[in-house]
C-alpha positions as CSV (number, residue, x, y, z in Angstrom):
1,M,67.2,-22.9,76.6
2,K,65.1,-20.3,79.1
3,S,61.7,-21.5,78.5
4,D,61.0,-17.3,79.6
5,S,63.1,-16.1,76.2
6,A,60.9,-18.8,73.9
7,L,59.0,-16.7,71.5
8,T,55.4,-18.3,70.5
9,V,55.0,-19.1,66.8
10,S,52.0,-16.1,66.2
11,Q,54.7,-13.9,67.3
12,L,57.7,-15.0,65.8
13,N,55.6,-14.9,62.4
14,L,54.0,-11.3,63.4
15,Y,58.0,-10.2,63.9
16,L,58.7,-11.6,61.0
17,K,56.1,-9.8,58.7
18,M,56.7,-6.2,60.5
19,L,60.3,-7.0,59.3
20,L,59.2,-7.8,56.0
21,E,56.7,-4.8,55.7
22,S,59.1,-2.7,57.3
23,D,61.6,-2.5,54.3
24,S,60.4,-0.1,52.4
25,R,62.5,-2.3,49.8
26,L,60.0,-5.0,49.4
27,K,56.8,-2.3,49.9
28,R,56.5,-2.0,45.7
29,V,58.3,-5.1,43.9
30,C,58.2,-5.9,40.8
31,V,59.2,-9.3,40.2
32,V,58.6,-11.3,36.5
33,G,58.4,-15.5,36.6
34,E,56.1,-17.6,35.4
35,I,52.6,-18.3,36.5
36,S,51.9,-22.7,38.0
37,N,49.4,-23.6,39.7
38,F,46.9,-21.3,39.7
39,V,43.5,-20.5,41.2
40,N,40.8,-18.9,40.4
41,H,38.5,-18.7,43.9
42,Y,35.2,-18.4,41.6
43,K,33.4,-17.5,45.4
44,T,36.0,-14.8,46.9
45,G,37.9,-13.4,42.9
46,H,40.7,-14.0,44.6
47,F,43.6,-15.3,42.4
48,Y,45.7,-17.5,44.0
49,F,48.7,-18.9,41.9
50,S,52.9,-19.5,42.1
51,L,55.2,-17.3,40.4
52,K,58.4,-19.1,39.5
53,D,62.0,-19.3,37.4
54,S,64.2,-22.1,36.3
55,S,65.1,-22.7,40.2
56,C,62.3,-21.1,42.7
57,A,59.0,-20.4,43.4
58,I,56.9,-17.6,45.6
59,K,53.7,-17.6,46.6
60,V,51.2,-14.5,44.4
61,V,48.0,-13.6,46.1
62,M,45.9,-11.1,43.9
63,F,42.9,-10.3,46.0
64,A,39.6,-9.8,44.4
65,K,39.4,-5.5,43.9
66,N,42.9,-6.0,42.4
67,A,41.9,-8.5,39.6
68,S,38.7,-7.3,39.0
69,R,40.5,-4.4,37.2
70,L,42.5,-7.0,34.5
71,R,42.2,-6.6,31.3
72,F,43.3,-10.3,30.3
73,V,42.4,-13.4,32.8
74,P,46.4,-15.3,34.1
75,E,46.8,-18.4,33.6
76,N,49.6,-21.7,33.9
77,G,52.8,-21.3,31.4
78,M,52.2,-17.3,30.7
79,R,55.5,-15.6,32.2
80,V,54.0,-12.1,33.8
81,Y,55.5,-9.5,35.4
82,I,53.4,-8.6,39.3
83,T,53.6,-4.8,40.9
84,G,53.1,-5.6,44.6
85,R,54.6,-5.5,48.3
86,V,56.0,-8.0,50.1
87,S,54.8,-9.7,53.4
88,L,53.9,-12.9,55.3
89,F,50.9,-14.9,56.0
90,E,51.0,-15.4,59.4
91,R,48.5,-18.5,59.4
92,D,50.9,-20.4,57.8
93,G,54.4,-18.5,58.2
94,V,54.9,-18.1,54.6
95,Y,56.1,-15.1,53.3
96,Q,54.3,-14.2,49.8
97,V,53.8,-11.1,46.8
98,Y,50.9,-9.2,47.7
99,A,50.1,-8.9,43.3
100,E,48.4,-4.8,43.2
101,D,48.9,-5.4,39.3
102,M,49.8,-7.6,36.1
103,E,51.1,-7.0,32.6
104,P,52.5,-10.7,30.5
105,E,55.4,-10.3,29.3
106,S,55.3,-11.3,25.9
107,A,52.3,-9.1,25.1
108,G,50.5,-6.3,26.0
109,A,47.5,-6.3,28.6
110,L,44.9,-5.5,26.1
111,M,46.0,-7.3,23.4
112,L,46.2,-10.5,25.3
113,A,42.5,-9.3,26.4
114,F,41.6,-9.1,23.2
115,E,42.7,-12.8,21.8
116,Q,41.6,-14.5,24.8
117,L,38.2,-13.3,24.7
118,K,38.1,-13.8,20.7
119,K,38.9,-17.4,21.5
120,K,36.5,-18.2,23.5
121,L,34.0,-16.7,21.3
122,S,34.6,-17.6,18.6
123,A,34.6,-21.4,20.1
124,E,30.8,-20.5,21.0
125,G,30.2,-19.9,17.6
126,L,29.3,-16.7,17.5
127,F,31.6,-15.6,14.7
128,D,30.2,-18.0,12.8
129,D,29.7,-17.4,9.0
130,E,26.3,-19.0,9.1
131,K,25.5,-17.0,11.8
132,K,25.3,-13.5,9.5
133,R,22.2,-12.1,8.7
134,P,21.6,-10.7,4.8
135,L,21.1,-6.6,4.5
136,P,18.0,-5.8,2.8
137,L,19.1,-4.3,-0.5
138,Y,17.1,-1.3,-0.4
139,P,16.6,-0.3,3.3
140,N,13.6,1.9,4.2
141,K,14.8,3.2,8.2
142,I,18.8,3.0,8.9
143,A,20.0,2.7,12.7
144,V,22.6,4.9,13.1
145,I,24.0,4.1,16.9
146,T,27.8,6.4,17.4
147,S,28.2,10.0,19.5
148,P,26.2,12.5,18.5
149,V,29.3,15.0,18.5
150,G,31.7,13.1,16.6
151,A,32.5,13.6,12.8
152,A,31.0,9.3,12.9
153,V,27.5,10.8,12.2
154,R,28.6,13.7,10.2
155,D,30.1,11.1,7.7
156,V,27.2,9.1,7.4
157,V,24.8,11.5,6.9
158,N,27.1,12.7,4.1
159,V,27.1,9.7,2.4
160,L,22.9,8.9,3.4
161,S,22.0,11.7,1.9
162,R,24.0,12.0,-0.9
163,R,23.5,8.2,-2.2
164,Y,20.7,7.1,-0.9
165,P,18.3,10.3,-0.3
166,L,15.4,7.8,0.0
167,A,16.0,6.0,3.4
168,E,15.1,7.5,7.0
169,M,17.9,7.3,9.1
170,V,16.9,6.3,13.2
171,F,19.9,8.4,15.5
172,C,20.9,6.3,18.8
173,P,23.1,8.4,20.4
174,V,25.7,7.0,22.9
175,A,29.2,7.0,24.4
176,V,31.9,5.3,21.9
177,Q,34.8,5.2,24.4
178,G,35.0,5.0,28.1
179,V,33.1,2.6,30.4
180,A,29.6,3.6,29.4
181,C,30.7,2.9,25.9
182,A,29.6,-0.7,26.1
183,K,26.4,-0.2,27.8
184,E,25.3,2.3,26.0
185,N,25.7,0.5,22.8
186,I,23.7,-2.9,24.2
187,R,21.0,-0.7,24.8
188,A,21.0,0.9,21.5
189,I,20.7,-2.7,20.4
190,R,18.1,-4.0,22.1
191,L,16.0,-0.9,22.0
192,L,15.6,-1.3,18.2
193,N,15.3,-4.3,18.7
194,E,12.5,-4.0,19.9
195,R,11.3,-2.0,17.2
196,R,9.5,-3.1,13.9
197,D,10.5,-1.3,10.9
198,V,14.0,-0.4,11.6
199,D,16.2,-2.7,8.9
200,V,19.9,-2.4,9.2
201,I,21.8,-0.9,12.0
202,I,24.9,1.0,11.6
203,L,27.0,0.5,15.1
204,C,30.2,3.4,14.5
205,R,32.9,5.2,15.7
206,G,36.1,7.2,14.1
207,G,39.1,6.6,14.5
208,G,41.0,6.2,18.3
209,S,43.9,4.0,20.1
210,V,43.6,1.0,21.8
211,E,42.1,2.6,25.0
212,D,39.6,4.7,22.8
213,L,37.4,1.4,20.9
214,W,38.0,-1.0,23.7
215,G,34.8,-0.7,24.9
216,Y,33.5,-2.2,21.4
217,N,35.5,-5.2,22.9
218,D,33.1,-5.7,25.7
219,E,31.8,-9.6,25.8
220,G,28.6,-8.1,26.9
221,L,28.7,-5.6,23.9
222,V,30.1,-8.9,21.6
223,R,27.3,-11.2,22.4
224,A,24.1,-8.2,22.1
225,V,26.1,-7.5,18.4
226,A,25.6,-11.7,17.8
227,S,22.2,-11.8,18.9
228,S,21.2,-9.6,16.9
229,R,17.0,-9.3,14.9
230,I,18.5,-6.6,13.0
231,P,21.6,-6.8,10.1
232,I,24.6,-5.0,11.6
233,I,27.1,-3.1,10.1
234,T,30.4,-2.0,12.2
235,G,32.7,0.8,11.3
236,I,34.6,1.3,13.9
237,G,37.6,3.1,13.5
238,H,40.1,2.8,11.0
239,E,41.1,0.6,7.9
240,V,43.6,-1.0,10.8
241,D,41.5,-1.4,13.3
242,F,39.4,-4.8,14.5
243,T,37.5,-5.0,17.5
244,L,35.4,-8.2,18.3
245,C,32.5,-6.3,17.7
246,D,33.6,-6.1,13.6
247,F,34.4,-10.1,14.0
248,A,30.2,-10.9,15.1
249,A,28.8,-8.1,13.4
250,D,27.1,-9.1,9.9
251,M,29.6,-7.4,7.9
252,R,32.7,-5.2,9.4
253,A,33.9,-1.7,7.1
254,P,36.5,0.1,7.6
255,T,34.9,3.8,8.3
256,P,32.0,4.9,9.6
257,S,31.2,6.4,5.5
258,A,32.1,2.9,4.2
259,A,29.9,1.3,6.3
260,T,27.0,3.4,5.3
261,E,27.5,3.0,1.6
262,Q,27.5,-0.9,2.8
263,A,23.8,-0.5,4.1
264,T,22.6,1.4,1.1
265,P,22.7,1.0,-2.4
266,E,23.7,3.2,-4.9
267,R,21.0,6.5,-6.2
268,E,23.3,6.7,-9.4
269,E,23.2,2.4,-10.1
270,L,19.6,2.6,-9.0
271,M,18.6,4.7,-11.8
272,Q,20.6,2.3,-14.1
273,I,18.5,0.3,-13.5
274,L,15.6,1.5,-13.4
275,D,15.9,2.9,-16.6
276,G,16.7,-0.8,-17.5
277,L,13.5,-2.0,-16.7
278,L,11.7,0.6,-18.3
279,F,13.5,-0.5,-21.2
280,R,12.6,-3.5,-21.2
281,L,9.3,-2.8,-19.9
282,D,8.8,-0.7,-22.8
283,H,9.8,-3.7,-25.2
284,A,8.4,-6.3,-23.6
285,T,4.8,-4.4,-23.5
286,A,5.3,-3.8,-27.3
287,N,5.8,-6.7,-28.0
288,R,2.9,-8.1,-26.0
289,L,0.7,-5.8,-27.9
290,S,2.1,-7.2,-31.2
291,E,1.7,-10.6,-30.6
292,R,-2.3,-9.0,-28.4
293,R,-2.9,-7.4,-32.3
294,N,-1.7,-10.2,-34.1
295,A,-3.9,-13.2,-32.2
296,L,-7.0,-10.4,-32.3
297,D,-6.0,-10.0,-36.4
298,Q,-5.8,-14.4,-36.7
299,L,-9.3,-13.7,-33.9
300,T,-10.8,-11.6,-36.3
301,A,-10.0,-13.1,-39.7
302,R,-11.1,-16.5,-38.1
303,L,-14.6,-14.5,-37.0
304,K,-14.7,-13.2,-40.3
305,I,-14.3,-16.8,-42.0
306,F,-17.0,-18.7,-39.1
307,D,-19.4,-15.4,-38.8
308,P,-21.9,-17.3,-37.4
309,R,-24.1,-14.0,-39.4
310,K,-22.3,-15.9,-42.7
311,T,-23.0,-19.3,-41.3
312,L,-26.4,-18.7,-40.5
313,E,-27.6,-16.6,-44.5
314,R,-25.2,-19.4,-46.0
315,Q,-27.2,-22.3,-44.3
316,M,-30.5,-20.8,-44.1
317,A,-29.1,-20.5,-48.3
318,D,-28.9,-24.0,-48.6
319,T,-32.2,-24.6,-46.6
320,K,-34.0,-22.3,-49.4
321,V,-32.3,-24.6,-51.5
322,L,-33.9,-27.7,-50.2
323,I,-37.1,-26.6,-50.2
324,D,-37.2,-25.7,-53.1
325,R,-35.9,-29.3,-54.1
326,L,-38.6,-29.8,-52.0
327,H,-40.7,-28.4,-53.7
328,K,-40.4,-29.3,-57.1
329,A,-39.8,-33.4,-55.9
330,A,-43.4,-32.9,-53.8
331,E,-44.9,-30.7,-57.3
332,T,-43.1,-34.0,-59.8
333,Y,-44.7,-36.3,-57.1
334,F,-47.6,-35.1,-57.0
335,L,-48.4,-34.9,-61.3
336,R,-47.1,-38.0,-60.9
337,E,-49.5,-39.6,-58.5
338,E,-52.1,-37.5,-60.3
339,N,-51.8,-39.2,-63.5
340,A,-51.4,-43.1,-62.0
341,L,-54.6,-41.9,-60.3
342,R,-56.6,-40.6,-63.5
343,V,-55.2,-43.6,-65.6
344,F,-56.9,-45.6,-62.6
345,S,-59.8,-43.8,-62.6
346,E,-60.5,-43.5,-66.3
347,K,-60.1,-47.7,-65.7
348,I,-62.5,-47.4,-63.7
349,R,-64.6,-45.7,-65.3
350,L,-63.5,-48.3,-67.9
351,L,-64.7,-51.6,-65.8
352,N,-67.3,-49.8,-63.2
353,P,-71.0,-52.1,-63.7
354,Y,-72.9,-49.3,-64.8
355,N,-71.1,-47.7,-67.2
356,M,-71.4,-51.1,-69.3
357,I,-75.1,-51.0,-68.8
358,E,-75.2,-47.8,-70.2
359,N,-73.8,-49.3,-73.1
360,G,-76.2,-52.2,-73.1
361,Y,-73.9,-54.7,-71.4
362,I,-76.6,-56.4,-68.3
363,P,-75.6,-58.6,-65.5
364,V,-76.7,-61.6,-65.9
365,F,-76.5,-63.3,-62.2
366,C,-77.5,-67.3,-60.7
367,E,-77.9,-67.1,-57.4
368,E,-75.6,-64.3,-56.4
369,R,-72.9,-65.5,-58.8
370,R,-71.9,-64.2,-62.2
371,V,-72.6,-65.8,-65.7
372,M,-70.9,-64.6,-68.3
373,R,-71.5,-68.1,-70.1
374,A,-74.3,-69.7,-71.3
375,V,-72.9,-72.7,-70.8
376,D,-72.8,-72.0,-67.0
377,L,-76.6,-72.2,-67.3
378,S,-79.3,-75.7,-67.3
379,P,-82.7,-75.0,-68.8
380,G,-84.8,-74.2,-65.0
381,D,-82.3,-71.8,-63.7
382,A,-83.9,-69.0,-62.2
383,V,-80.6,-65.6,-62.6
384,T,-81.3,-62.5,-62.2
385,L,-80.9,-59.7,-65.0
386,S,-79.4,-56.3,-63.3
387,F,-80.6,-52.9,-64.7
388,L,-80.0,-49.6,-63.6
389,D,-83.0,-48.9,-62.9
390,G,-83.6,-52.5,-61.1
391,S,-83.7,-55.8,-61.5
392,V,-85.7,-58.8,-62.9
393,R,-86.2,-62.3,-62.1
394,C,-86.2,-64.8,-65.2
395,D,-86.3,-68.4,-65.3
396,V,-83.8,-70.6,-68.0
397,R,-86.6,-72.1,-70.4
398,E,-84.1,-73.1,-73.3
399,I,-80.1,-72.6,-73.9
400,A,-79.6,-71.5,-77.5
401,K,-75.9,-72.2,-77.8
402,E,-73.0,-70.5,-80.2
403,E,-70.1,-71.3,-82.2
404,S,-67.2,-70.2,-80.8
405,T,-64.8,-67.5,-83.2
406,T,-62.3,-68.2,-80.9
């Protein structure tokens, strides 16, 4: 072996790289296989993995520029189609595929991305029924987020004017497809949540392809819907169309018109309810008035019975009777006492010593003691005889006794 003909490792790797890149068939190849050893380099955004079949494997790298355009996240065990070029990594002497695009083998990329994000957000609880907000029964202001030129806004206006014209519509024009769709819808939801007068939000657009509706599967928009303080009703596409915003919303409707119907009460139903309430009010009022009238009649009757004036009249009559009885009792009492006094006075008059003197009966006193019998005196006693005009003092000289007749 001659040293001057030897190649360095770098020269050999460079030569092989040039051979691979000069082959036109290797400038764009499509390879199918199963992903293994997948690494998402979070700092650079590059994907590194192997693509294998039952017997062989090949290294694959997908740079961040191409990886960012994928609608789904690659996973180990996933069978995919890789489109790119074949070249050699000089430093390690390893040939590999530099992937420019990737598609799932079994399902479309959009559908796979949809299911992956749905699974992720569902695990976080964004779609839980417990987080659904109740819709207001009688909204005053309804915000509508949709395109200003599509049929959706006309459908909403028609249904609202027919069904519940009392509500005021707050219109937020946005892009409903394309790269600006998610961004503008997020901004509209945030602006409405800063207001205090909006009762419910309708997020809607007309029908379209999966690609047309894809903006409503944006993770940022789905999170904005789930975190809205104001209840949100979605009416995106047709009845068969589902987006992740539908799962995050408080209520999903199949169309914009149906969303408007769910957001508002039916005017005819309200009229029937109002008629029923008026009937119940009239009936209740009539019953209440009847009850109050009966109560008033009872109070009036009781007032007649327990009228203070009549009570006073009865008491005055009773008092008059008592006064008459008192007068009669007093008169009887005074007559009786007057008669007794007259009898007593007559007795006093009869027993008055002066009257006895006038009748000739002269009282005799001996030492201030009245003498009623002769035997009570002795000769020599000094006695006093009382007359009407004076008294006479006498001395007893002799006592003449008389025979008693009793």
